[in-house]
Every structure is written in structure tokens, then in C-alpha cells.
C-alpha positions as CSV (number, residue, x, y, z in Angstrom):
1,M,86.7,101.7,132.6
2,P,88.3,98.3,132.0
3,I,92.1,98.0,132.2
4,P,93.5,97.2,128.7
5,T,95.4,94.0,128.3
6,Y,98.5,95.8,127.1
7,F,98.9,97.7,130.3
8,F,100.5,96.2,133.4
9,K,102.3,97.1,136.6
10,S,105.6,95.6,137.6
11,L,106.6,94.4,141.1
12,E,108.3,97.7,141.6
13,S,105.0,99.5,140.9
14,I,106.2,100.9,137.5
15,Y,103.7,100.7,134.7
16,Y,104.5,99.0,131.4
17,F,103.1,98.9,127.9
18,R,103.1,95.5,126.3
19,M,101.5,94.5,122.9
20,R,101.9,91.4,120.8
21,V,103.2,91.9,117.3
22,P,100.6,90.6,114.8
23,T,101.6,87.2,113.4
24,D,101.9,88.5,109.8
25,L,104.3,91.2,110.9
26,R,106.7,89.2,113.1
27,P,109.3,88.8,110.4
28,F,109.8,92.6,110.5
29,F,110.3,92.9,114.2
30,N,112.7,91.6,116.8
31,G,110.5,89.4,118.9
32,I,106.8,88.7,119.2
33,E,105.9,91.6,121.4
34,L,106.6,95.3,122.0
35,K,107.3,96.1,125.6
36,R,108.3,99.5,127.1
37,S,108.3,101.1,130.5
38,L,105.8,103.9,130.8
39,R,108.3,105.4,133.3
40,T,105.7,106.3,135.9
41,K,104.0,105.0,139.0
42,S,100.9,107.1,138.4
43,K,98.1,105.1,136.9
44,T,96.5,108.2,135.2
45,V,99.7,109.2,133.5
46,A,100.5,105.6,132.6
47,L,97.1,105.0,130.9
48,R,97.5,108.2,128.9
49,R,101.0,107.1,127.7
50,C,99.7,103.6,127.0
51,R,97.0,104.9,124.7
52,Q,99.7,106.9,122.8
53,Y,101.8,103.8,122.4
54,V,98.9,101.8,121.2
55,V,98.1,104.4,118.5
56,A,101.7,104.6,117.5
57,S,102.2,100.9,117.2
58,E,98.9,100.5,115.2
59,Q,100.1,103.2,112.8
60,V,103.4,101.4,112.3
61,F,101.7,98.1,111.8
62,E,99.4,99.6,109.1
63,T,102.2,101.4,107.4
64,I,104.2,98.1,107.1
65,R,101.2,96.2,105.8
66,L,100.4,98.9,103.3
67,S,104.0,99.0,102.0
68,H,104.1,95.2,101.9
69,F,100.9,95.3,99.8
70,K,102.3,97.9,97.5
71,A,105.5,95.8,97.1
72,E,103.4,92.8,96.1
73,L,101.4,94.9,93.5
74,T,104.5,96.3,91.9
75,G,106.5,93.1,92.1
76,T,109.2,94.6,94.3
77,S,111.1,92.1,96.4
78,L,110.9,92.2,100.2
79,T,114.7,92.8,100.3
80,Q,114.2,96.1,98.4
81,T,111.5,97.2,100.8
82,S,113.3,96.1,103.9
83,A,114.7,99.6,104.3
84,L,111.2,100.9,104.8
85,Y,110.5,98.3,107.5
86,D,113.7,99.2,109.3
87,S,112.8,102.8,109.1
88,E,109.3,102.3,110.5
89,Q,110.6,100.2,113.3
90,K,113.2,102.8,114.2
91,N,110.6,105.6,114.0
92,F,108.3,103.6,116.4
93,H,111.1,103.1,118.9
94,R,112.1,106.7,118.7
95,Y,108.5,107.8,119.3
96,I,108.3,105.4,122.2
97,R,111.4,107.0,123.8
98,D,110.1,110.5,123.3
99,V,106.7,110.1,124.8
């Protein structure tokens, strides 16, 4: 099984999750990538957690895209929908901490 590109090991042998934020969603995030420690030295545990992070981040990306699309359809300004973006980003970071 090939090692995913969003999975890496630090010099201290701790595994990390790192995923680039899609270009169209960067205005809604702080930075161009999501990076979190997987808090383990076990490759098996780290791969499992990494897959969970990938799923969670993809869900957040799609939720933001969908809400942005709905805002465009209804003529709602981005400032009115920014609360949703902030909420989704907080939910993602809360989920990442809990895994």
C-alpha cells in the first residue's frame, strides 16, 4: 500500500497529517495547509488517524463550497456567510483535536 502524501514522520518519529488547502478555499482558512500531529509513533495507528483527518477535511471543504454556492445563488454576501465558514473551520479543528 503506497504511503499517502499527506502523511509524514518528524525527526522525533512522531507522525503528522498535512494537507494543502485547495486554492479556492484559502481565503477561508489561516494558511495554505492543514497540519496536525497524529500523536503517535505507531505507523498503523497513524495511518488510521490520517484517513480520519482526510475524510474530515474533505467534508469541511465540500460544506464550505456548497454554502458558498448557495450564497451566490441567493445573492447573499460573503460577509453574511462568514459565520458559517468560521463555524466549519472550528468544527474541523475540534474534530482534529478529538480524534
